[in-house]
MIPALO-908968 format. One line per 10 residues: number of its first residue (from 1); their letters; for each residue x, y, z of C-alpha. Coordinates in pm, 1 decimal. Layout:
BEGIN
NUM> a> X Y Z | ...;
END
This chain:
BEGIN
1> mttafepvhv> 969.0 -730.1 -977.7 | 626.5 -895.8 -975.9 | 441.4 -906.1 -1308.2 | 76.7 -956.2 -1400.3 | 151.0 -1303.1 -1536.0 | 288.0 -1452.0 -1214.6 | 73.3 -1664.2 -980.5 | -86.0 -1516.4 -669.2 | -240.9 -1687.1 -366.6 | -606.5 -1591.6 -305.6;
11> agttlsnria> -886.2 -1768.9 -118.8 | -685.4 -2077.1 -33.5 | -581.7 -2139.5 -391.6 | -314.2 -2023.3 -632.8 | -437.9 -1814.3 -925.0 | -251.7 -1861.9 -1251.3 | -211.2 -1488.8 -1312.0 | -303.6 -1149.9 -1165.2 | -565.6 -1052.9 -1422.8 | -929.1 -1050.2 -1311.9;
21> lapmtrsrag> -1251.5 -1029.4 -1507.4 | -1437.2 -734.3 -1355.9 | -1800.4 -787.2 -1253.2 | -2036.7 -654.7 -1520.9 | -2412.8 -686.7 -1548.9 | -2496.3 -914.8 -1841.5 | -2878.4 -943.6 -1811.6 | -2888.1 -1299.6 -1944.5 | -3078.2 -1477.4 -1668.2 | -3383.5 -1683.6 -1749.9;
31> qggvatglva> -3720.2 -1713.8 -1579.2 | -3688.2 -1694.1 -1201.7 | -3342.8 -1535.6 -1210.3 | -3177.8 -1861.1 -1318.9 | -2838.0 -1858.5 -1489.9 | -2858.1 -1990.7 -1846.5 | -2628.7 -2160.9 -2092.9 | -2525.7 -1819.8 -2223.3 | -2399.3 -1734.8 -1875.0 | -2189.7 -2050.4 -1861.2;
41> eyytqrasag> -2050.4 -1983.8 -2208.1 | -1958.9 -1624.8 -2124.1 | -1758.4 -1711.0 -1813.7 | -1599.6 -2025.4 -1955.8 | -1472.8 -1825.6 -2253.8 | -1286.0 -1604.5 -2005.3 | -1149.7 -1880.2 -1780.1 | -789.9 -1782.7 -1861.7 | -831.7 -1492.5 -1618.4 | -659.5 -1556.1 -1290.8;
51> liisegiqps> -988.2 -1468.5 -1124.9 | -1340.1 -1427.8 -1261.4 | -1572.8 -1204.1 -1059.9 | -1930.4 -1267.6 -1162.3 | -2194.3 -1015.9 -1254.1 | -2396.1 -883.0 -962.3 | -2618.5 -1159.8 -822.0 | -2912.6 -1059.8 -603.0 | -2908.0 -1223.0 -258.0 | -3285.3 -1187.4 -216.4;
61> vvgqgypftp> -3595.7 -1119.8 -424.1 | -3610.1 -753.7 -324.2 | -3241.4 -712.1 -404.5 | -3302.7 -718.5 -780.7 | -3244.0 -388.6 -956.6 | -3241.6 -468.4 -1328.9 | -3429.1 -698.9 -1566.1 | -3293.5 -1046.9 -1641.9 | -3037.5 -1051.1 -1360.8 | -2962.6 -1374.7 -1172.7;
71> glhsaeqvaa> -3014.3 -1461.6 -807.6 | -2871.2 -1693.9 -545.8 | -3169.3 -1731.3 -316.0 | -3353.6 -2034.9 -456.5 | -3267.0 -2399.5 -511.6 | -3316.1 -2360.2 -887.0 | -3072.6 -2071.0 -897.1 | -2811.4 -2262.9 -697.4 | -2840.4 -2562.0 -931.1 | -2805.7 -2345.4 -1241.3;
81> wgevtdsvha> -2498.9 -2168.0 -1106.0 | -2350.0 -2509.1 -1032.2 | -2344.6 -2578.3 -1404.0 | -2165.5 -2247.3 -1461.8 | -1898.2 -2305.8 -1199.3 | -1843.0 -2665.3 -1315.2 | -1781.0 -2538.0 -1666.4 | -1540.7 -2265.4 -1549.9 | -1346.6 -2509.2 -1329.9 | -1325.0 -2763.4 -1610.4;
91> aggrifaqlm> -1157.9 -2491.5 -1818.8 | -907.4 -2420.9 -1540.6 | -1068.2 -2102.3 -1409.2 | -1153.1 -1968.4 -1064.3 | -1473.9 -1773.4 -1005.4 | -1615.6 -1559.6 -721.7 | -1984.4 -1472.4 -696.7 | -2049.2 -1101.7 -657.5 | -2348.4 -1053.2 -427.4 | -2523.5 -730.8 -520.7;
101> hsgrighpsl> -2829.2 -595.6 -341.2 | -2936.6 -298.0 -551.5 | -3123.6 -121.1 -270.8 | -3307.4 184.2 -401.6 | -3183.0 121.1 -756.9 | -3474.0 -72.3 -900.8 | -3845.5 -49.5 -966.4 | -4161.4 -219.8 -835.8 | -4232.4 -356.3 -1183.1 | -3925.6 -580.3 -1146.3;
111> lpdglvpvap> -4042.9 -722.4 -813.7 | -4324.2 -963.8 -724.3 | -4600.6 -947.2 -466.0 | -4622.6 -570.2 -437.3 | -4262.9 -531.3 -317.8 | -4083.2 -199.7 -360.3 | -3709.3 -125.3 -353.6 | -3557.8 -78.1 -8.8 | -3283.1 149.9 120.3 | -3130.8 289.7 439.3;
121> savaaqgqlf> -3353.7 596.9 403.3 | -3661.7 695.8 203.3 | -3458.0 898.1 -46.5 | -3514.2 832.1 -415.8 | -3222.4 822.7 -657.3 | -3237.7 1074.2 -937.7 | -3290.9 940.3 -1287.1 | -3449.2 641.9 -1456.6 | -3382.0 278.6 -1530.2 | -3490.5 36.9 -1798.4;
131> tgdgmkdfvt> -3772.7 -203.9 -1715.4 | -3984.9 -443.3 -1917.4 | -4224.1 -150.8 -1962.7 | -3959.6 93.6 -2081.9 | -3775.3 364.7 -1892.8 | -3915.3 440.8 -1545.5 | -3830.0 697.8 -1278.6 | -3668.3 563.4 -965.1 | -3925.5 545.1 -686.1 | -3895.9 647.3 -323.6;
141> pheltaaevr> -3770.9 330.4 -153.0 | -3900.9 172.3 163.6 | -3677.3 267.5 456.6 | -3552.8 -49.7 618.5 | -3640.7 -93.5 983.2 | -3362.0 -199.5 1218.3 | -3499.4 -553.8 1214.8 | -3511.7 -551.5 834.1 | -3151.6 -433.1 820.7 | -3047.5 -734.3 1025.9;
151> rtvadfaqaa> -3251.3 -966.6 803.7 | -3079.1 -817.9 498.9 | -2740.9 -894.1 653.7 | -2864.0 -1250.3 708.3 | -2973.0 -1264.6 342.4 | -2615.8 -1189.4 234.4 | -2486.4 -1468.5 457.0 | -2737.0 -1722.1 324.0 | -2666.8 -1624.2 -35.9 | -2295.9 -1674.0 36.1;
161> rnaieagfdg> -2367.1 -2024.6 163.8 | -2566.7 -2086.1 -152.8 | -2274.5 -1961.7 -362.1 | -2037.5 -2211.9 -204.4 | -2295.4 -2487.9 -252.2 | -2310.1 -2386.0 -618.5 | -1934.6 -2431.4 -649.1 | -1808.7 -2073.8 -641.4 | -1457.2 -2030.4 -504.4 | -1565.6 -1735.5 -293.8;
171> velhgangyl> -1793.7 -1435.3 -265.0 | -1742.1 -1064.5 -327.7 | -1984.5 -822.4 -161.6 | -2071.1 -532.2 -390.6 | -2019.9 -217.9 -186.0 | -1971.9 10.4 -486.4 | -2158.3 190.9 -766.6 | -2443.4 324.5 -554.9 | -2604.6 -4.3 -451.9 | -2728.5 -93.1 -103.6;
181> ihqflapgsn> -2400.3 -121.3 85.1 | -2278.5 198.4 -80.1 | -2608.8 367.0 6.0 | -2542.5 298.7 374.1 | -2188.9 438.2 346.9 | -2285.5 764.0 175.9 | -2431.3 1054.3 378.9 | -2650.9 1166.0 89.2 | -2849.8 841.1 83.6 | -2823.4 746.0 452.1;
191> lrtdewggpt> -3014.9 994.6 668.4 | -3072.1 754.4 955.7 | -3028.1 859.3 1317.0 | -3007.5 510.2 1467.8 | -2708.4 274.7 1494.4 | -2697.7 237.5 1113.8 | -2660.0 606.6 1024.6 | -2516.2 941.1 1123.2 | -2144.4 944.0 1213.5 | -1891.2 745.1 1016.2;
201> enrirfavea> -1876.1 457.8 1262.6 | -2250.8 404.2 1217.1 | -2261.4 445.2 838.9 | -1991.8 180.7 792.2 | -2173.4 -60.0 1026.8 | -2388.6 -225.8 759.7 | -2088.4 -299.2 537.3 | -1887.6 -429.4 832.1 | -2171.2 -648.9 960.4 | -2243.1 -789.2 614.2;
211> vkavaaaiga> -1875.6 -877.0 563.4 | -1852.3 -1036.1 907.1 | -2171.8 -1235.8 854.1 | -2050.9 -1373.1 521.9 | -1706.8 -1447.7 664.7 | -1869.4 -1638.2 950.9 | -2086.0 -1831.6 703.7 | -1823.3 -1937.7 448.9 | -1484.1 -1840.2 591.9 | -1305.5 -1506.0 573.9;
221> ertalrvspg> -1054.4 -1647.7 325.1 | -1342.6 -1683.8 74.7 | -1497.1 -1342.1 146.6 | -1414.0 -1016.2 -32.8 | -1548.9 -662.1 -61.0 | -1566.2 -419.6 -351.4 | -1580.7 -42.5 -291.2 | -1567.6 271.4 -506.5 | -1483.0 571.3 -285.8 | -1625.5 898.3 -414.4;
231> ntyngisepd> -1817.6 731.8 -696.9 | -2123.1 944.4 -783.1 | -2293.7 676.4 -992.0 | -2661.9 614.8 -910.3 | -2696.9 947.4 -733.6 | -2442.3 885.7 -458.0 | -2296.6 1186.5 -275.5 | -1972.2 1137.2 -79.8 | -1809.0 1477.4 -28.0 | -1519.2 1343.0 183.2;
241> pqpvyealvk> -1489.4 969.5 117.9 | -1134.4 884.0 222.7 | -1184.5 891.9 602.5 | -1498.2 679.6 567.3 | -1324.2 407.4 367.8 | -1017.3 414.7 587.3 | -1245.5 353.9 885.9 | -1421.3 72.5 698.4 | -1098.2 -99.7 599.3 | -964.2 -66.8 954.4;
251> eidglglayl> -1268.8 -259.3 1079.8 | -1240.0 -546.8 832.4 | -865.7 -577.4 780.3 | -805.8 -812.1 1070.9 | -1058.1 -1068.2 943.7 | -820.3 -1221.6 688.8 | -1036.8 -1156.0 383.0 | -969.1 -1298.8 38.0 | -914.0 -951.0 -105.3 | -1026.7 -589.5 -114.9;
261> hvlehgpear> -1142.1 -469.2 -458.0 | -1128.3 -96.1 -532.8 | -1297.5 60.6 -833.4 | -1143.2 401.0 -895.6 | -1372.7 690.3 -982.9 | -1154.3 924.6 -1186.1 | -779.2 997.0 -1163.4 | -828.0 1197.4 -844.9 | -915.4 872.8 -667.3 | -557.6 741.7 -675.3;
271> ettlalrkqf> -467.9 910.9 -345.5 | -745.9 721.6 -169.7 | -648.5 401.2 -349.8 | -292.6 427.0 -222.1 | -413.3 497.2 130.6 | -636.6 188.7 128.5 | -364.3 -21.8 -32.0 | -130.5 73.0 252.0 | -394.5 1.0 515.6 | -524.1 -333.6 385.8;
281> sgpfvlnpat> -292.0 -623.6 461.2 | -445.3 -879.7 224.6 | -454.2 -912.1 -156.3 | -555.7 -587.6 -326.9 | -755.5 -588.8 -650.3 | -772.4 -263.1 -846.6 | -1006.5 -159.9 -1126.8 | -807.0 150.4 -1220.8 | -931.8 475.4 -1366.1 | -805.5 497.9 -1723.6;
291> egptdhralp> -883.3 687.7 -2039.9 | -1082.7 436.5 -2239.7 | -1078.8 62.7 -2172.3 | -805.0 -53.0 -1936.7 | -531.5 -236.7 -2131.7 | -164.7 -341.4 -2101.0 | -62.6 13.0 -2014.3 | -209.7 -44.7 -1667.3 | 8.5 -350.1 -1595.5 | 288.6 -146.6 -1430.2;
301> liedgvadll> 45.6 -89.0 -1142.5 | 122.1 -447.2 -1043.5 | 494.0 -412.8 -1106.5 | 500.7 -97.5 -889.9 | 308.6 -265.5 -608.0 | -1.8 -47.5 -632.8 | -215.2 -363.0 -671.7 | -181.9 -739.9 -653.3 | -442.6 -800.6 -926.0 | -595.5 -576.4 -1192.0;
311> afgalflanp> -961.1 -606.6 -1294.4 | -1047.6 -552.4 -1661.7 | -1400.3 -483.0 -1782.5 | -1493.2 -355.9 -2127.2 | -1182.0 -490.5 -2297.6 | -1253.4 -837.4 -2157.0 | -1597.2 -831.8 -2320.0 | -1447.0 -785.3 -2663.4 | -1144.2 -1007.2 -2600.8 | -1227.9 -1331.3 -2414.6;
321> dlpdrlrteg> -859.5 -1431.7 -2438.5 | -749.2 -1101.2 -2284.3 | -458.7 -1234.5 -2071.1 | -283.5 -1356.2 -2386.5 | -346.9 -1026.0 -2563.4 | -220.1 -827.0 -2265.4 | 98.8 -1033.7 -2267.9 | 160.9 -938.6 -2632.9 | 27.3 -581.3 -2587.7 | -251.1 -645.0 -2835.9;
331> pyntpdpttf> -397.8 -646.1 -3088.0 | -737.3 -589.9 -2924.6 | -1088.0 -613.0 -3056.0 | -1266.2 -281.8 -2994.6 | -1544.2 -298.5 -2733.4 | -1892.2 -229.4 -2869.4 | -2114.9 -58.6 -2607.4 | -2429.1 -204.4 -2766.4 | -2319.1 -554.9 -2664.6 | -2254.9 -484.4 -2298.0;
341> fggdargytd> -2591.8 -618.4 -2182.7 | -2689.6 -963.3 -2296.8 | -2642.1 -898.2 -2667.3 | -2807.5 -557.2 -2683.9 | -2812.4 -228.0 -2498.5 | -3142.8 -309.8 -2319.0 | -3193.3 61.8 -2262.2 | -2880.7 110.1 -2049.0 | -2649.9 390.4 -2153.2 | -2423.7 474.0 -1860.6;
351> yptr> -2350.1 160.5 -1659.1 | -1983.1 153.6 -1555.3 | -1805.4 -113.3 -1757.6 | -1444.4 -81.9 -1644.7;
END
């Protein structure tokens, strides 16, 4: 029987355990989207995780969706992340960069030079987000042209190269939680009639092409994808997600990726999780649906073979030494929602923190 505290081989290296730090927005970047000393401290404190998955990092200027989030598209950003990865490696950790293009989730006030958020279709998300000027309604995004879609794929690939230059052990593409890749997958946000929209094989194309481009740039063994089938966060509508994600995984499985990361959206998602687990031949990372913060009670999912690694979110914020506490089944510090974003709530109230 495999346990959470046994090594596992991922991305050409052996991880010390099967516990991952889930990617969570921290909003601690400095001027120009540069990672700061606080960022290095945060990840180094959690280096006992078998794998650290960073907060979402925008691969381009227009990919930013929240204030104070970091990028990987400038020399200054690459240099700053190098200090973070050096610190994590010195503490014995392994860290992947999560590349997150927010798509329509953003606001012009966060972007320079008159830019507006972009998306597969000119369909605004419902709701508001926090900006430097307070809460603002989501705007109708600019619909990407076919040429702009291809440039966005290229942006992911270049940001992946930058991540490796900065010392990351690999890259995870964020295809979950209603951001750009997810927007292409979901029929409610993708109304296109060209090669990037319509039937399932077209709606999965952007995700597949982005994964392939990153794999070609840095090696498939250092490339991963995160998905959240059926997740309604950020106004996503996916009435029948399982066939879509099965088709997506079928297209990428033969590439030899580092891992597939599934974020479950409610207990009803387990059927889809098991289907994708069966279909994907590489390492499988699961951020399981649980009542309250995920803790040691989820560890049997590894013992039962449902997942190879488990990703922990909120509980890891309150317990930087979480692997040790999971081993002893507690005690745990209680997560405080007001500290989820860079030391204060920053106006966010419903961001998924599992």
